[in-house]
C-alpha positions in Angstrom: -2.1 -5.4 -10.8 -1.7 -3.7 -7.4 1.0 -6.2 -6.3 3.0 -5.4 -9.5 2.8 -1.6 -8.8 3.8 -2.2 -5.2 6.8 -4.4 -6.3 7.8 -1.7 -8.8 7.8 1.0 -6.2 9.6 -1.2 -3.8 12.3 -1.9 -6.4 12.9 1.8 -6.8 12.9 2.5 -3.1 9.8 4.6 -3.3 7.3 5.0 -0.4 3.7 4.2 -1.2 0.5 5.7 0.2 -2.5 3.4 0.4 -5.7 5.5 -0.2 -9.3 4.8 0.7 -8.6 3.2 4.0 -11.9 3.2 6.0 -11.9 -0.1 7.8 -9.5 -2.2 9.7 -9.6 -4.9 7.0 -8.6 -2.3 4.3 -5.8 -1.1 6.6 -4.5 -4.6 7.0 -4.6 -5.4 3.3 -2.6 -2.3 2.4 0.0 -2.8 5.1 0.4 -6.4 4.0 1.0 -5.2 0.4 3.7 -3.0 1.7 2.2 0.5 1.8 4.1 2.8 4.1 1.5 5.4 4.6 -2.3 5.1 4.8 -5.0 7.7 4.0 -8.7 7.5 4.6 
């Protein structure tokens, strides 16, 4: 589901903010998915 939303946003050229980032692993997952901004 998350990958579909990321692809949809990317298709429209929208920036995404990954929320709930508290660990390095969470940060890496969101960056790998294509989130442009991260928030804790």
